[in-house]
N, C-alpha and C positions, 0 to 999 in steps of 0.2 A: 323739503328745501325751505318753506317758507318761513318756518320756527327759525331753522339756522339763519336765514337771510338777517332777521331781526335782532341777531345776538351780537350786542357791542362787545369786544374782547381785547384782550393782549395775548399776544405770542409768547412763548418761552422758547429758546432755542438752546439745543445742547451738541457742541462739536466735540465729542469725545473720542476716546482711542479708537474705538470700533465702528462708530455710526456717527450719523447727523439725525436729531431727533428733534420733533417739533410737537409742542401742545397748544391748543387755545382754551384760556381760561376767561368765562363771562364774569360780569359785574357780581355774581353771587359767589365767585371763586370756584365754581363748578368747572372742572375740564370735560370739555365737549368734542374735542377732537384731538386726536394724535396721530402721528405717522414717522417713519424712519427709513433712512436709508443705510443699509449694512455695508461697508467697504468691501469686505472679503466675497460676499453674495453677490452685491448688484453691482460693483466696479471691478468685475475680475481682471479687467486689462491693466490694472494697476500692480497686480501679483502681491497684494499684500498679505500677511499672516497675522489676524488679530490686529488689522489696520496698520500694520508698520511692516519696517523691512529690518531685520537684524544683519548687520553688515559680518564680512567675515572675520573681524577681530573679537566679535562676541560682545563688543563693548558699544559700538555705535549703533544707535537704532533711530532711523528716521520715518518720515511719512511724506509721501509726494503731495506738495501743495495744491496741484491742479485737481486732485482726487477730492480735496475738500470742496474746491470751488465747483466740479462736476456735481457733487452730493448735492448741493444747495440748488443746483439747477433742477436736477431730478425730482428733488422733494416737493419743490414749488410748483413743478409740472403735473405731481400728483394731486396736490392739492387744488390746484386749477381743474383738473379732470373730474374730481369728486365734486364739483360744485362749490368748494368753498367760498364763501363772500368776504373777499378780501376788503372790501368797501367799510367794513364794520370793525377793522383793526385800528383801535385808538393807539397804541403803542407797543412795541417790541423791545425785549432784552434778551440777553444769552448767556451761555456759559461756554468756556471752552478747556480743554484739559489743560492742566496747570503746566507752567515751565517750557512748554512747546514755543518757538518761534519762527516768524515768517520774515523774509528778508526781500522787500519791495524794489526793484531795479530803478535806477534814475529814468524819470521821464513816465512812470506808473501813475503818478497822481493825475497827469492829464488824461490817461486812457480811463481812470476810473471816473473823472468828472464828466466824460463825453460817451458814456456807452450809448450803444443803439439800442432800442428796445426790442428791435426785430431779431436779435441775434441773442443766443445763451450766452452767460457769462464766461464759462471755459473757453469758447471760441476767441473773446476779447481780449481776456487775461493771460493768454497762454506765453507771452513774452513779457510779462510784467515783472518777474522775480529774477533775483540773482542767484539765488539758492533754490534749485528746485526740489531737493529732497531736505526737509526741514528735519532739525533735532527735536526729539519729543522727550518725554519725562522719564522714559525708560533708557535712556542714553546714561551711560558712566564712563565714557572716554575722557573727561576731563580733570582727572586727577592733579596733572602739573598746574592746571590753571586755578585749580581751587587752592592749592597751596600757595600759588604766586598771590592770590587775593587776599589771603589771609594775613602772609607777611606784609602786605602793603598797607595794611591799616591796624596793624600791632596784634595779631594773633586770632586766634578761632573765636575766644570770649568778646573779643573788641568787635568783631564783625556781628556776632550775635546780637551784642548791645545796639549797635547800629541798625541792622538791617531785619533783625528777629529771628535769623538762623544762621549758624555757621556755613562755612562754604559746602554746597553740595554739588555733586557733579551734574545733576540735572538741572540745577538753577540756571536762570538764562544769562545771567552776567558772564559766568564761566564758558557757557556755550558760545557766545558772542566773542569771547576772549580767542576761542580755540580756532573759529572761523577768521579771525582777524589774523591771528598767528600764521595759520596754514593756507589761507586761502585770501591774501591780503587784495588780490585784484576784485573778487567778487565782492570783498567788503567795501572797497573805493567806489564799486559802482552802485552801492545801495544807498538808497535815499531816505528810506525809512524801516525801520524794525519794528515789527508788531508782535505782541502775544497772540497765542492761537485767538485767544477772546476778542483781543482789539482787531485783529484782522478780519474776524468773522462781522465784526461791528462795522468796518469800514466797507465790506462789502454792499451793506443796507445802506450806508450814508452815501456811498459814490464820492468819498474823501478819506483821508485818514483819521480813524478815530483814535483820541488819546488812550493810553493804559489807564484803568481805575486802580485806585490805591489798594484795593483788596487783592488783586491778581498781582499788581506789581510788587507786593511785598513777598513774592515767591521769586524774586530774581537776584537777591543778594547785592541790589543796587539801591532799593529805596530806604531813607530814613524813616523809619515807622512813626518815630514820634513828631517829626517835622513835616512829614509829607512830601518831601522833596527828594529827587535823586543826589547820592552821596558823590560829591566831587571827587573824594579818594578812590572810591569804587569805580566810578567811571573812569578815572586815568588808570586804573590799573587793569581794567581790561581792554580797552580800544581808543584811539582817538577820535574826536569829533563826535562822541558817542551821544551826547545830550541832544544833540540838534537831530540826530538818527532817531532819536526815542521820542521826542515831543514832551511837553509838560503834561504830568499825571493829574487826573481828576477825581473827585469824590465819586464813590461808586454809584450814589444815587442820582448823578448827573444826567441831564437830558444832553447829548451829544450832538443833537441837530435833527432836522426832518428827516425822512426817508428819502432816498434818490429818486429823481423824476423816472428813472429807469423802472423802478417796480410800480410807480402810478401808472406808466403807460402799458407795461407789458402784463401786470397781472390785476391792476385795479385798486391798489391801496390808495386811500384818500390821501392828497398832499399833505395834510396835516398830521399825518401819523409820526408819532415821536420815536426816536432812536435812543433808548437809556443806555448807558455805558455798559458793556458785557463785562464779565469778570470770569473768575475761575470756577471749576466746577465743583470744589470744595467749599469756598464761600456760598455760590450759589446753593449747595445743599443746605447750609445752615439757614439760608433765608426757605428753602423749601419746606425745612423742618419745624420753622418759624420758633427758633431758639430765641431765649429772652436773656437779660442779664442774670449771671447766676445758674443756667442752664447748662446740661451737658448732654452731649449725643454719644451714644456708644455703637459704633457699628462692629457687630460680631461674626465676622466672616473668616475668609482664609487666612487673612492677618486681621488682627483688631485695630480699629481707628477710634480716637477720641477727636471731638469737636467740642470747643469750651468758649464759652462768652465770657471775656476777660475785662476788667475795669481799668486795673493797675497791672500790665504784664512784667515779668521780671525774665528777660530772655535768657535762654541757657544752650548747654552745648547740646542739649536733645531735644527736639522738638521743634516746631516752628511757631513764632508769633506772626499772625497777619493783620492788617486793619480790617475792622468788621465793616462787611459788605452793606449792612443796614444801619449803622449808627457811626457817623466818623466820629465820634468822641471816643469810642471803645474799640476793643480789640477781640481777635479770635485766635485761638491756639488749636495747634493740630499735633496730635502724637500719634505715631505708628507702632505697633507692636507685631513683630512677624509670626511668632508664634502663637497663634488663635486658634481658630477651630481645626486646622490639622492637627495641633497638639490634643487640643481636647477629643477629637476622634482615635488619637493612638491610645490614650489613656482608656478610654471607653472600649477600646478592643482589647486591651490586656487587662482591665480591671473589672470590666462589667460584660463580659462575653459578647461584646460587640452591641450591646441593648442600651438603647438611651433610657429605657425604662427602668432597667436595672442601675443604671447611672444617677437618675433622679432617685431612686430608693435609696442609695447610700448617701446622696445630700440630706434627704429626708431623717435618715437614721443617725446621723452623725452630729455633734453640738455645733453651735456657733464657736469658732476659735479653735476647734479640732485638737481640744485639750492641749494646746501650745504647740502642736508640730505645725513647721512650716516646710513649704516645697518651692523649689524653682524649677521650671520645666522648660528647657529651650534646647530642642534637638536640631534646630538651625540657629545660626549665629544670631542672636536678637538685635535689635536695632536700639530699643529703650529698655534697659542699658546694654552694652556691648558684652553680653554673656554668652556663653553656649555649654550645654550639658544639663544633668539634672542633677539638683543638689537638695538634700533632704536633712531637715534638723529637727532634733527632739526639743521638749520644752526647756530644758537645760542648755539650749544652743549646741548641742553636741551633733557632728555631722553623722548621719546613718545610712546605710545601704538600701534600706526597703522600708516599706510602710505596709501596715494591712491595707487590703483593697479599698474598703470604705475610706481609710484615713486619706489615702493615696489621691482619691477622686477628689474630696474635700480640698486637700492641700493644693491640689492643682486650681480649683476654681476660685479658692480664698486668695492663693497667691497671685493668679492673674488680675485680681479687681484690687488687690492691695497695691500691686506694681502701678496699676493705673492712677490710683489716687494719690499716692508717694509722687509720682512724676509731674501729674496735674498740678498739685500744691507747689511743687518747685518752678512751675511757669508762673504763679500768682494766682491759681485758683482756689477758691473758698466755697464751701457750701454755705449757702444761705437758706434761712428759714423758707423762701418761696421757690427753692432749686428744684428742678424737675430734672430726671434722667429720662431721655429718650433712646429707646434701645431698637437696635434695626439689624438686620443680617439674620443669617440661619440659625444660631444659638438664643435669638430672641424670641424662638418659639417655645423653648424650655423654660417654664414657670419656676423650677427649682433652683435653676441657674440664675435667674432675674431676681428670685429672693435673696440670694448671696449678695448679688450686687447691689441691693437696696440696703441690706445689713450693713456691708463693708463701707458703703458711701453715706449712709445714714440719710437718706431721701428715697422718695417715692418713685417708682420707676413706671414709665409708659411705654407703650407701642404705638408707632404710627407707620402709615403706609407710606413707604418713601421709594418705590420702585422708580417714580421720575423726579425724585427730589431736586435735582439740579435744572431740570427742564421747569417743572412747576414753580419752582423758586425764582426762576428767570422771569416768568409771568409775573409772579408777585411783584418782582421788583422793578418790572413795568409800570405797573400801578402805582407803586411808591413812587416812581420818577416822575408820573404824570401829576401827583400831590406835591412834589419838591417845590420848596419856597414856600409853603404853607406850614412847615414845621410840623406836619403830621407824623407823628413815630410810626414805624413800620408796625408795630404790634395793633394799631388801630386800623391799619390797611386790611391787614390778614385776619380781622376776626371773626369774619363769617365762614372762614375755612373749617373743614372737619375737626373736632377736637381727639387729640391722642386720647387712648385707652389706658386706663390705670389697672396694672396688673401686681404690682407688688410694694406693699408699704414696710418700712423698718420694721424689724421685730423688736419689742421693747426690750430695754437693757443691751442692744446689739452696740451702741457708740461706746459703752462702758468696756464691753469684750473686746473691741477693735482698737482703741485708743492706744493701749499697750502694745498690742500686736503690731500696728502699723510701725511703732517706732522699732520693735526688734526686727521687722521685715527690712527696714531702710537700713539699719546696722548690718545684718546680714548680707543684704546685697553689696554693700562697701566692701565686706571681707573678701566676697567671693571675686569682686573686682580687684581688688589688691593683690589677690592671690593669681589672678590670671594675666594682670598687667604688669605685676612686680611693683616695688616700691617706688612712689613719685620721683621722679628726676629732680 
């Protein structure tokens, strides 16, 4: 315990869909403590499955706000019981599942500022919320509100240019509009609306924390260029919304000192700073230490791309957020639903269920696959909206089948070409210093990563990202401590462990894929026009 007692540190929190997690990171950027509370396992009285309640309509998905409060009580008591020395905490920050929202009842701010250190938070805050079950990112019940919002600002592309995304059902502005329309009494009794991230920060502050620019970009309400709420969007969603949201702040802002409640109950130092909390995806960008020109590729059940952008071009697909570690820049997020599930299907069909056979097929086929291109979407894809399998010969003729090795390479090349094409549509460009950071299940397969390096023309690294949102939050807390010194985030995190290089582009790859990428984009448009019909 003596060694732990002397370790000055920052805490990183993650209020995710299924758990609340914390890590402590010391000045050398080593993680020396971590713990979590699983909602389904540790808070069974709330009756969640996967941390949520799916309602009868199958579209409405919520989580109980008091479950999140009680989870924080439990995890802090666990830390205290373990002998964790809170007096060494210099600052803390955190992440919240993006798009979820919390509705504070009129009078709640007075309760927050006068918490009794003798009682847990749950006991004192149970009457503080006008909505007890909060909409979360899995909710898809706001289609009507999305159409209303797009119509109010001149269409989907206009909304994307303004806020970084077209209207999405999970985005907070549309969720607020639904609550205002369907439950106007609860809305009128709401004095503050928080995101999950700013709600969690408010608990530590003992007062309402502002929404940060980066998580605020996932609401369809923030003008991403000017970093202010869009009056047109606010007006389309609900009345008096600006006063209920408060003014947004840069993501590296120190929003205040920790509440005296935590000083007296747990022994935090009164000077402990609270740095603005952000969304889980922006916090992961910080945890992976992306820099300008870098790209993170998560190869999981679905595939996700995080991009660092200097000059974004918002589109109908994907999302542009304000960058969480550099207020002058942006980050983009692209999601591809047909990820590892599709790779596993083709492995089962064409490689006898064996990853080693799958890898041999990639090794035995040439870059560019002899001009054969494939599109594999067994479920409706998000980016772009296509379903079905579509195979094309080198002459652009649609064919019904490929030889097994060709099928495997067509799938992997096609998946990575789609990622590059849609990333470039959002303003991304590979730079000489670009790194690709690969995570997720398929990042263990070196032959898949070799194709990724070849298609993008950039080296691929792997990094341990098991706790990237949590660790990124602790890194951001250190960055917040240095705020005002103009210290770049990269300088703050230079002691963190380096990612491992696993693949470099094969010589000649860029020439092979340059023409193929153009063909792939042209054929994607052809499939889209066939499925959607001619433009209106």
